[in-house]
C-alpha positions as CSV (number, residue, x, y, z in Angstrom):
1,X,0.0,0.1,0.0
2,X,1.3,3.5,-0.9
3,X,2.2,5.6,2.1
4,X,1.8,9.4,1.8
5,X,4.7,11.6,3.0
6,X,4.5,15.3,3.2
7,X,5.7,18.3,5.0
8,X,3.6,19.4,8.0
9,X,0.5,21.5,7.3
10,X,-0.3,24.4,9.6
11,X,-4.1,24.8,9.7
12,X,-5.9,27.5,11.6
13,X,-9.0,29.4,11.7
14,X,-9.7,33.0,12.8
15,X,-12.9,34.9,13.5
16,X,-13.5,38.2,15.1
17,X,-15.5,41.3,15.3
18,X,-15.8,44.0,12.7
19,X,-13.0,45.9,14.6
20,X,-10.7,42.9,14.2
21,X,-11.6,42.7,10.4
22,X,-10.6,46.4,10.0
23,X,-7.4,45.9,12.0
24,X,-6.5,42.9,9.7
25,X,-7.3,45.1,6.7
26,X,-4.9,47.8,8.0
27,X,-2.3,45.3,8.7
28,X,-2.6,44.0,5.2
29,X,-2.4,47.4,3.7
30,X,0.7,48.3,5.7
31,X,2.3,45.2,4.6
32,X,1.7,46.2,1.0
33,X,2.9,49.8,1.6
34,X,6.1,48.7,3.3
35,X,6.9,45.6,1.3
36,X,10.0,47.4,-0.1
37,X,11.1,48.5,3.4
38,X,11.0,51.8,5.3
39,X,12.7,53.7,2.4
40,X,10.6,52.0,-0.3
41,X,8.2,53.8,-2.7
42,X,5.1,52.8,-0.5
43,X,6.4,54.5,2.7
44,X,4.4,57.8,1.9
45,X,1.1,55.8,1.6
46,X,2.0,54.0,4.9
47,X,2.5,57.5,6.6
48,X,-0.9,58.8,5.3
49,X,-2.5,55.6,6.6
50,X,-1.0,55.9,10.0
51,X,-2.0,59.5,10.1
52,X,-5.6,58.6,9.7
53,X,-5.3,55.8,12.2
54,X,-3.8,58.1,14.9
55,X,-6.0,61.0,14.0
56,X,-2.8,63.1,13.8
57,X,-1.9,66.3,12.1
58,X,1.5,64.9,11.1
59,X,3.1,61.4,10.9
60,X,6.8,61.0,10.1
61,X,8.6,57.8,9.3
62,X,12.4,58.3,9.9
63,X,15.4,56.2,9.3
64,X,18.3,55.6,11.6
65,X,20.2,58.6,10.3
66,X,17.4,60.9,11.6
67,X,16.2,61.6,8.1
68,X,12.4,61.7,7.3
69,X,11.8,59.1,4.7
70,X,8.0,59.6,4.5
71,X,6.0,62.6,5.9
72,X,2.2,63.1,6.0
73,X,1.2,66.5,7.1
74,X,3.1,69.6,8.1
75,X,6.7,68.4,8.9
76,X,8.4,69.4,12.2
77,X,11.4,71.6,12.2
78,X,14.5,69.7,11.2
79,X,16.4,70.6,14.3
80,X,13.5,69.6,16.6
81,X,13.1,66.3,14.7
82,X,16.8,65.5,14.9
83,X,16.9,66.2,18.7
84,X,13.8,64.1,19.3
85,X,15.1,61.1,17.3
86,X,18.5,61.3,18.9
87,X,16.9,60.8,22.4
88,X,14.7,58.0,21.1
89,X,17.6,56.1,19.5
90,X,19.9,56.7,22.5
91,X,17.3,55.5,25.1
92,X,15.8,52.8,22.8
93,X,12.3,53.9,24.0
94,X,9.7,56.7,23.5
95,X,10.8,60.2,23.4
96,X,8.6,63.4,23.8
97,X,8.9,67.1,23.0
98,X,5.4,68.4,23.0
99,X,3.6,68.3,20.7
100,X,5.9,65.7,19.2
101,X,6.4,62.1,20.2
102,X,8.8,59.4,18.7
103,X,8.5,55.7,19.0
104,X,11.5,53.6,17.9
105,X,10.8,50.8,15.4
106,X,12.6,47.5,16.3
107,X,12.7,44.9,13.5
108,X,14.2,41.4,14.3
109,X,15.7,42.7,17.5
110,X,17.5,45.7,15.8
111,X,16.7,49.4,15.8
112,X,15.6,50.3,12.3
113,X,13.9,53.8,12.5
114,X,11.2,55.6,14.2
115,X,7.5,56.7,14.0
116,X,7.0,60.3,14.9
117,X,3.6,62.0,15.4
118,X,2.1,65.2,16.9
119,X,-1.0,63.3,18.3
120,X,0.7,62.5,21.6
121,X,2.4,59.4,22.8
122,X,1.0,56.6,24.8
123,X,-0.3,53.1,24.0
124,X,-1.8,54.2,20.7
125,X,1.5,55.3,19.3
126,X,3.3,52.2,20.7
127,X,0.7,50.0,19.1
128,X,1.0,51.8,15.8
129,X,4.8,51.5,15.9
130,X,4.4,47.8,16.5
131,X,2.3,47.5,13.4
132,X,4.9,49.2,11.3
133,X,7.7,47.1,12.8
134,X,5.7,44.0,12.1
135,X,5.2,44.9,8.4
136,X,8.9,45.8,8.1
137,X,9.8,42.5,9.7
138,X,7.7,40.6,7.1
139,X,9.2,42.6,4.3
140,X,12.7,41.7,5.4
141,X,11.6,38.0,5.7
142,X,10.2,38.1,2.2
143,X,13.5,39.5,0.8
144,X,15.4,36.9,2.7
145,X,13.1,34.1,1.3
146,X,13.7,35.5,-2.2
147,X,17.4,35.3,-1.7
148,X,17.1,31.8,-0.5
149,X,14.9,30.7,-3.4
150,X,17.5,32.3,-5.8
151,X,20.2,30.4,-4.0
152,X,18.4,27.2,-4.2
153,X,17.7,27.7,-7.9
154,X,21.4,28.4,-8.6
155,X,22.3,25.2,-6.6
156,X,19.8,23.3,-8.7
157,X,21.2,24.6,-11.9
158,X,24.8,23.9,-10.8
159,X,23.8,20.3,-10.0
160,X,22.0,19.4,-13.3
161,X,22.7,15.6,-13.3
162,X,26.1,14.8,-14.9
163,X,24.7,11.4,-15.1
164,X,22.0,12.5,-17.5
165,X,24.4,14.7,-19.5
166,X,26.8,11.9,-20.1
167,X,23.9,9.4,-21.0
168,X,22.3,11.8,-23.3
169,X,25.5,12.5,-25.3
170,X,26.3,8.8,-25.4
171,X,22.8,8.1,-26.8
172,X,23.2,10.7,-29.5
173,X,26.7,9.6,-30.3
174,X,25.6,6.0,-30.7
175,X,22.9,7.0,-33.2
176,X,25.0,9.2,-35.4
177,X,25.9,6.3,-37.8
178,X,22.9,4.0,-37.4
179,X,20.2,6.8,-37.4
180,X,21.6,10.2,-38.3
181,X,18.2,11.8,-38.6
182,X,17.2,10.7,-35.1
183,X,20.6,11.8,-33.8
184,X,20.1,15.3,-35.3
185,X,16.7,15.5,-33.7
186,X,18.0,14.4,-30.3
187,X,20.9,16.8,-30.5
188,X,18.3,19.6,-31.1
189,X,16.4,18.4,-28.0
190,X,19.5,18.3,-26.0
191,X,20.3,21.9,-27.0
192,X,16.8,23.1,-26.2
193,X,16.9,21.4,-22.8
194,X,20.2,23.0,-21.8
195,X,19.1,26.4,-23.1
196,X,16.0,26.3,-20.9
197,X,17.7,24.9,-17.9
198,X,20.3,27.6,-17.7
199,X,18.0,30.3,-18.9
200,X,18.2,33.6,-17.0
201,X,14.6,34.6,-17.9
202,X,13.6,34.8,-14.2
203,X,12.6,32.8,-11.0
204,X,9.3,31.7,-12.4
205,X,8.0,30.0,-15.6
206,X,4.6,29.1,-16.9
207,X,3.4,25.4,-16.6
208,X,3.5,25.4,-20.4
209,X,7.2,26.3,-20.5
210,X,8.0,23.7,-17.9
211,X,5.9,21.1,-19.8
212,X,7.9,21.8,-23.0
213,X,11.2,21.3,-21.2
214,X,10.0,18.1,-19.6
215,X,8.8,16.6,-22.9
216,X,12.3,17.3,-24.4
217,X,14.0,15.7,-21.4
218,X,11.7,12.6,-21.6
219,X,12.3,12.2,-25.4
220,X,16.0,12.1,-24.7
221,X,15.5,9.5,-21.9
222,X,13.2,7.4,-24.1
223,X,15.8,7.2,-26.8
224,X,18.3,6.0,-24.1
225,X,15.8,3.3,-23.0
226,X,15.5,2.2,-26.6
227,X,11.8,3.4,-26.6
228,X,11.0,0.9,-23.7
229,X,9.8,3.8,-21.7
230,X,6.1,4.6,-22.0
231,X,5.3,8.4,-21.6
232,X,2.0,10.0,-20.8
233,X,1.8,13.9,-20.4
234,X,-1.6,15.4,-19.9
235,X,-2.1,19.1,-18.8
236,X,-5.5,20.8,-18.6
237,X,-5.6,24.0,-20.6
238,X,-6.5,26.1,-17.6
239,X,-3.2,25.4,-15.8
240,X,-0.9,26.1,-18.7
241,X,-0.5,29.8,-18.1
242,X,-0.1,29.3,-14.2
243,X,3.3,30.7,-13.1
244,X,5.4,28.3,-10.9
245,X,8.9,28.4,-9.7
246,X,11.4,27.8,-12.5
247,X,12.7,24.2,-12.8
248,X,10.4,22.8,-10.1
249,X,8.9,19.9,-12.1
250,X,11.9,18.8,-14.0
251,X,13.8,17.4,-11.0
252,X,10.7,15.3,-10.1
253,X,10.8,13.8,-13.6
254,X,14.5,13.2,-13.3
255,X,14.0,11.5,-10.0
256,X,11.3,9.2,-11.5
257,X,13.7,8.1,-14.3
258,X,16.9,7.8,-12.4
259,X,15.6,6.3,-9.1
260,X,12.4,4.7,-10.3
261,X,12.8,3.3,-13.7
262,X,16.6,2.8,-14.0
263,X,16.8,0.2,-11.3
264,X,13.7,-1.7,-12.6
265,X,14.2,-4.6,-15.0
266,X,12.2,-4.4,-18.3
267,X,10.0,-1.5,-19.5
268,X,8.5,1.2,-17.4
269,X,6.1,4.2,-17.6
270,X,6.1,7.8,-16.4
271,X,3.1,10.1,-16.4
272,X,3.0,13.8,-15.9
273,X,-0.4,15.4,-15.3
274,X,-1.7,18.9,-14.4
275,X,-5.2,20.1,-13.6
276,X,-7.0,22.7,-11.6
277,X,-8.5,21.9,-8.2
278,X,-10.5,24.9,-7.2
279,X,-8.0,27.8,-6.6
280,X,-5.0,25.4,-6.8
281,X,-2.9,24.1,-9.7
282,X,-2.0,20.4,-9.1
283,X,0.9,18.8,-10.9
284,X,1.6,15.0,-10.5
285,X,4.6,13.1,-11.6
286,X,4.1,9.3,-11.3
287,X,6.2,6.3,-12.2
288,X,5.7,2.5,-11.9
289,X,9.3,2.0,-10.9
290,X,10.8,0.4,-7.8
291,X,9.5,2.9,-5.3
292,X,11.2,3.5,-1.9
293,X,10.8,3.0,1.7
294,X,8.5,5.8,3.2
295,X,11.1,6.4,5.9
296,X,13.7,7.2,3.1
297,X,11.2,9.7,1.5
298,X,10.7,11.4,4.9
299,X,14.5,11.7,5.2
300,X,14.9,13.1,1.8
301,X,12.2,15.8,2.3
302,X,13.9,16.6,5.8
303,X,17.2,17.1,3.8
304,X,18.9,14.2,5.5
305,X,18.6,11.6,2.8
306,X,21.4,10.3,0.5
307,X,23.0,13.2,-1.4
308,X,22.1,11.8,-4.8
309,X,18.4,11.7,-3.9
310,X,18.4,14.8,-1.7
311,X,19.4,17.4,-4.2
312,X,16.3,17.3,-6.5
313,X,13.4,16.5,-4.1
314,X,14.5,18.4,-1.1
315,X,15.4,21.4,-3.3
316,X,11.9,21.4,-4.8
317,X,10.2,21.0,-1.4
318,X,12.3,23.9,0.1
319,X,11.6,26.2,-2.8
320,X,7.8,25.5,-2.8
321,X,7.6,26.2,1.0
322,X,9.7,29.3,0.6
323,X,7.5,30.8,-2.1
324,X,4.1,29.6,-1.0
325,X,4.3,28.7,2.7
326,X,4.7,25.4,4.6
327,X,1.2,24.1,3.6
328,X,2.4,23.8,-0.1
329,X,5.3,21.6,0.4
330,X,6.0,18.7,-1.9
331,X,3.9,15.4,-1.3
332,X,5.3,12.0,-2.1
333,X,3.3,8.8,-2.2
334,X,5.5,5.7,-2.4
335,X,6.2,2.2,-1.1
336,X,8.8,-0.5,-2.1
337,X,7.9,-2.1,-5.4
338,X,4.8,0.2,-5.9
339,X,6.3,3.1,-7.7
340,X,6.3,6.7,-6.7
341,X,4.0,9.8,-7.1
342,X,5.2,13.3,-6.4
343,X,2.5,15.9,-6.1
344,X,2.7,19.7,-6.2
345,X,-0.3,21.8,-5.2
346,X,0.2,25.6,-5.5
347,X,-2.1,28.6,-5.9
348,X,-3.1,29.3,-9.5
349,X,-2.9,33.0,-8.7
350,X,-0.5,34.6,-6.2
351,X,0.6,38.2,-5.9
352,X,4.3,38.6,-6.8
353,X,4.5,35.2,-8.6
354,X,4.5,36.0,-12.4
355,X,6.3,34.5,-15.3
356,X,8.1,36.7,-17.8
């Protein structure tokens, strides 16, 4: 019986009053305003939003150098602002110089700037500063996740299987004399595969682009297996334009070939399918190969499996969770002798995830 292995899903529900809903909307808006950081282009919108929240005449967002990066309302005198910020930064706490008050912004345990207003200090200003700091913290986390995802992609590109490259060239070389037309076709497929794999087009691609690269890869592998590999590729039209992380499906196909079918005597089959499931895009890669022990699959997803297996599957799982969150990690269904199915479920539409 197949056993299902996946990363842990965090489920939760939240209900509240209209006030809670308004607060959540404000938090979401601030997140959007400050997604590029305190000095980003959305900071003036955040200052205006905070001015309305605090019913203030003026709100200032200042950086650590004491410079106002965003001002909503009549600005304070530069000398007065500089002195107020200097006290707030030196003490690491609220500073007051009526009618002005400053509340430091602490992000990830480090002082990052200050929120200044003429509406008076107290719990309201402290709470507003906490919301700003939270949004800045999330923005920094998103940037860090982006850097991790890019690093994971560079790692994956750098570790395109030498095993496959050697075998593909060997197959093409063996057919040059016996079937030159097929050899030319395969050489073109090999060139297209490399061009796509090392493309600098961006961090995301459409399902259609990934599908074309997968078909090229599988044609090369089918030639290597002397056409003993049965292929099935089915993609519903509605998922073809969906943007997904670049090179997130091909490693699953390579794993199916190398670790599912290669050790299996006789012919084998691989199916790649994609379809919509409500708001989700679902992509499944299934083989009828040798399968694996579920404990091994868990170790691979945890990043502690054998290096030859860990690179592809663990990389895909990490990139999916980095981009979409822990509930969208890779799912593996497998058992010894029963083949393996790898399943990806990602949102069909997500802000910030677009293919060029």
